[in-house]
LONUBA-101309 format. One record per atom (N, C-alpha, C): residue number from 1; residue in three letters; x, y, z. Coordinates in nm, 4 decimals. Atoms other than C-alpha are relative to their C-alpha. Layout:
R   resi   resn         c1         c2         c3
R    NUM    ALA          X          Y          Z
...
END
This chain:
R   resi   resn         c1         c2         c3
R      1    MET     0.0373    -0.1329    -0.0446
R      1    MET    -2.7525     6.1722    14.9556
R      1    MET    -0.1062     0.0352     0.0345
R      2    LEU     0.0831    -0.0315    -0.0658
R      2    LEU    -3.0111     6.3329    15.1772
R      2    LEU    -0.0591     0.0701    -0.0328
R      3    SER     0.0966    -0.0964     0.0845
R      3    SER    -3.2996     6.5068    15.0666
R      3    SER    -0.0309     0.1058     0.1654
R      4    PRO     0.0212    -0.1097    -0.1304
R      4    PRO    -3.3609     6.8341    15.2644
R      4    PRO    -0.0951    -0.0339     0.1073
R      5    HIS     0.0960     0.0651    -0.1043
R      5    HIS    -3.6510     6.6596    15.4490
R      5    HIS     0.0595    -0.1038     0.0660
R      6    GLU    -0.1066     0.0701    -0.0479
R      6    GLU    -3.4155     6.3620    15.5211
R      6    GLU     0.0602     0.1135     0.1005
R      7    PHE    -0.1126    -0.1100    -0.0741
R      7    PHE    -3.1513     6.6381    15.6558
R      7    PHE    -0.0695     0.0694     0.1220
R      8    ALA     0.0941    -0.0696    -0.0479
R      8    ALA    -3.4262     6.8312    15.8130
R      8    ALA    -0.0287    -0.0730     0.1552
R      9    ALA    -0.0161     0.1244    -0.0771
R      9    ALA    -3.5035     6.4822    16.0129
R      9    ALA     0.1129    -0.0172     0.1048
R     10    LEU    -0.0874     0.0032    -0.0419
R     10    LEU    -3.1989     6.4674    16.1167
R     10    LEU     0.0874     0.1142     0.0969
R     11    LEU    -0.0286    -0.1046    -0.0958
R     11    LEU    -3.1704     6.7611    16.2934
R     11    LEU    -0.0797     0.0363     0.0880
R     12    LEU     0.0893     0.0756    -0.0828
R     12    LEU    -3.4560     6.7119    16.4537
R     12    LEU     0.0634    -0.0637     0.0894
R     13    ILE    -0.0238     0.1695    -0.1222
R     13    ILE    -3.3729     6.3868    16.6404
R     13    ILE     0.1457     0.0769     0.0564
R     14    ALA    -0.1115    -0.0604    -0.0813
R     14    ALA    -2.9991     6.5633    16.7126
R     14    ALA    -0.0317     0.0942     0.0943
R     15    GLY     0.0574    -0.1208    -0.1142
R     15    GLY    -3.1924     6.8633    16.8922
R     15    GLY    -0.0885    -0.0540     0.1023
R     16    GLY     0.0745     0.0627    -0.0863
R     16    GLY    -3.4055     6.6389    17.0624
R     16    GLY    -0.1677     0.0304    -0.0068
R     17    HIS     0.1501     0.0183     0.0198
R     17    HIS    -3.7523     6.7444    16.9165
R     17    HIS    -0.1228    -0.1080     0.0619
R     18    ASP     0.0910     0.0843     0.0600
R     18    ASP    -4.0498     6.6126    16.9118
R     18    ASP    -0.0344    -0.0766    -0.1582
R     19    LEU    -0.0554     0.0451     0.1249
R     19    LEU    -4.0156     6.3501    16.6306
R     19    LEU    -0.1890    -0.0860    -0.0858
R     20    ARG     0.1422     0.0486     0.0055
R     20    ARG    -4.4386     6.2750    16.6171
R     20    ARG    -0.0820     0.0315    -0.1433
R     21    GLN     0.0676    -0.0784     0.1186
R     21    GLN    -4.5264     6.4631    16.3015
R     21    GLN     0.1300    -0.0057    -0.1441
R     22    LEU    -0.0776    -0.0145     0.1140
R     22    LEU    -4.1932     6.3915    16.0894
R     22    LEU    -0.0407    -0.1574    -0.0619
R     23    ASP     0.0473     0.0742     0.1317
R     23    ASP    -4.2432     6.1524    15.7892
R     23    ASP     0.0286    -0.1194     0.0509
R     24    PRO    -0.0803     0.0670    -0.0239
R     24    PRO    -4.1865     5.8104    15.8760
R     24    PRO     0.0625    -0.1040    -0.0961
R     25    TYR    -0.0754     0.0244     0.1121
R     25    TYR    -4.0508     5.7502    15.5334
R     25    TYR     0.1742     0.0860     0.0177
R     26    ASP    -0.1318    -0.0829     0.0071
R     26    ASP    -3.7454     5.9971    15.5956
R     26    ASP     0.0949    -0.0935     0.1372
R     27    LEU    -0.0952     0.1194    -0.1415
R     27    LEU    -3.6519     5.7823    15.9536
R     27    LEU     0.0119    -0.1254    -0.0528
R     28    ASP    -0.0557     0.1190     0.0429
R     28    ASP    -3.6770     5.4620    15.7666
R     28    ASP     0.1269     0.0283    -0.1130
R     29    SER    -0.1195    -0.0313     0.0841
R     29    SER    -3.4318     5.6372    15.5046
R     29    SER     0.1258     0.0026     0.0492
R     30    LEU    -0.1304    -0.0277    -0.1426
R     30    LEU    -3.1975     5.7689    15.8370
R     30    LEU     0.0664    -0.1610     0.0208
R     31    VAL    -0.0416     0.1312    -0.0515
R     31    VAL    -3.2070     5.4224    15.9278
R     31    VAL     0.0636    -0.0935    -0.1218
R     32    GLU    -0.0798     0.0940     0.1436
R     32    GLU    -3.0870     5.2554    15.5808
R     32    GLU     0.1323     0.0768    -0.0289
R     33    HIS    -0.1466    -0.0849     0.0448
R     33    HIS    -2.8521     5.5010    15.5562
R     33    HIS     0.1207    -0.0025     0.1014
R     34    GLN    -0.0450    -0.0191    -0.1193
R     34    GLN    -2.7433     5.4517    15.9084
R     34    GLN     0.0505     0.1175     0.0556
R     35    LEU    -0.0223    -0.1583    -0.0598
R     35    LEU    -2.7537     5.7878    16.0187
R     35    LEU    -0.0505    -0.0141     0.1344
R     36    LEU     0.1107    -0.0063    -0.0386
R     36    LEU    -3.0102     5.7003    16.2447
R     36    LEU     0.0025    -0.1726     0.0678
R     37    ALA     0.0600     0.1281    -0.0100
R     37    ALA    -3.1011     5.3545    16.4739
R     37    ALA    -0.1063     0.0154     0.0983
R     38    LEU     0.1836    -0.0025    -0.0364
R     38    LEU    -3.4357     5.2717    16.6064
R     38    LEU     0.1017    -0.0992     0.1871
R     39    GLU    -0.0130     0.1033    -0.1407
R     39    GLU    -3.3473     5.1454    17.0171
R     39    GLU    -0.1446    -0.0394     0.0770
R     40    GLN     0.1090     0.0552    -0.0245
R     40    GLN    -3.6143     4.9178    17.1330
R     40    GLN    -0.0102     0.0164     0.1687
R     41    MET     0.0410    -0.0269    -0.1366
R     41    MET    -3.7307     4.9852    17.5205
R     41    MET    -0.0297    -0.0889     0.0920
R     42    ALA     0.0559     0.0915    -0.0815
R     42    ALA    -3.7892     4.7526    17.7964
R     42    ALA    -0.1251    -0.0234    -0.0320
R     43    SER     0.1534     0.0309    -0.0149
R     43    SER    -4.1737     4.8460    17.8088
R     43    SER    -0.0190    -0.0026    -0.1296
R     44    GLY     0.0105    -0.0010     0.1738
R     44    GLY    -4.1454     4.7626    17.4132
R     44    GLY    -0.0246     0.1469    -0.1111
R     45    SER    -0.0217    -0.1532     0.0615
R     45    SER    -4.1591     5.1545    17.2984
R     45    SER     0.1501    -0.0323    -0.0720
R     46    GLY    -0.1102     0.0052     0.0832
R     46    GLY    -3.8845     5.2175    17.0562
R     46    GLY     0.0595     0.1835    -0.0065
R     47    SER    -0.0315    -0.1223     0.0105
R     47    SER    -3.6810     5.5496    17.0571
R     47    SER     0.1125    -0.0158    -0.1224
R     48    PHE    -0.0747     0.0188     0.0885
R     48    PHE    -3.4518     5.6776    16.8109
R     48    PHE     0.1583     0.0727     0.0327
R     49    ARG    -0.1262    -0.1137    -0.0441
R     49    ARG    -3.0568     5.7948    16.8172
R     49    ARG     0.0676     0.0346    -0.0945
R     50    LEU    -0.1176    -0.0306     0.0790
R     50    LEU    -2.7949     5.9197    16.6010
R     50    LEU     0.1069    -0.1005     0.0042
R     51    THR    -0.0882     0.0790    -0.0139
R     51    THR    -2.5698     5.6911    16.4779
R     51    THR     0.1287     0.0743     0.0184
R     52    ALA    -0.1411    -0.1080     0.0203
R     52    ALA    -2.1733     5.8137    16.5145
R     52    ALA     0.0094     0.0189    -0.1482
R     53    ASP    -0.0011    -0.0606     0.1201
R     53    ASP    -2.1849     5.8887    16.1233
R     53    ASP    -0.0900     0.0915     0.0017
R     54    GLY     0.1234    -0.1093     0.0061
R     54    GLY    -2.5542     6.0755    16.1858
R     54    GLY     0.0880     0.0816     0.0933
R     55    ASP    -0.0546    -0.0699    -0.1283
R     55    ASP    -2.3618     6.2219    16.4724
R     55    ASP     0.1078     0.1041    -0.0608
R     56    SER    -0.1335    -0.0396     0.0302
R     56    SER    -2.0589     6.3055    16.2702
R     56    SER    -0.0143     0.1428    -0.1192
R     57    ILE     0.0763    -0.1267     0.1110
R     57    ILE    -2.2635     6.5032    15.9537
R     57    ILE    -0.0819     0.0740     0.0887
R     58    ILE     0.0171    -0.0696    -0.1057
R     58    ILE    -2.4314     6.6929    16.2529
R     58    ILE     0.1456     0.1332     0.0447
R     59    ARG    -0.1004    -0.0282    -0.0655
R     59    ARG    -2.0902     6.7839    16.3747
R     59    ARG     0.0581     0.1146    -0.0975
R     60    ALA    -0.0953    -0.0554     0.0962
R     60    ALA    -1.9663     6.9081    16.0594
R     60    ALA    -0.1126     0.1468    -0.0661
R     61    VAL     0.0786    -0.1093     0.0526
R     61    VAL    -2.2768     7.1256    15.9576
R     61    VAL     0.0250     0.1058     0.0922
R     62    VAL    -0.0276    -0.1077    -0.1102
R     62    VAL    -2.2390     7.2998    16.2965
R     62    VAL     0.0787     0.0444     0.0043
R     63    LYS    -0.1183    -0.0359    -0.0091
R     63    LYS    -1.9122     7.3493    16.2709
R     63    LYS     0.0449     0.0873    -0.1460
R     64    THR    -0.0482    -0.0859     0.0693
R     64    THR    -1.8997     7.5185    15.9556
R     64    THR    -0.0904     0.1217    -0.0321
R     65    HIS     0.0827    -0.0974    -0.0139
R     65    HIS    -2.1796     7.7359    16.0584
R     65    HIS     0.0139     0.0607     0.1167
END
């Protein structure tokens, strides 16, 4: 089960918002739950993307509201 902060972080990531202010603990937890993946770029930096499961959660929430 996701905490409210983790769920909010998932929504922000799905919306393409600036992630610098998110709690790293929440991001780590979403990666651990396999809802978020960290992609390494050739420049050495990384970016987060939703996994198929993370996307399914977002779609289910948007669909019900």
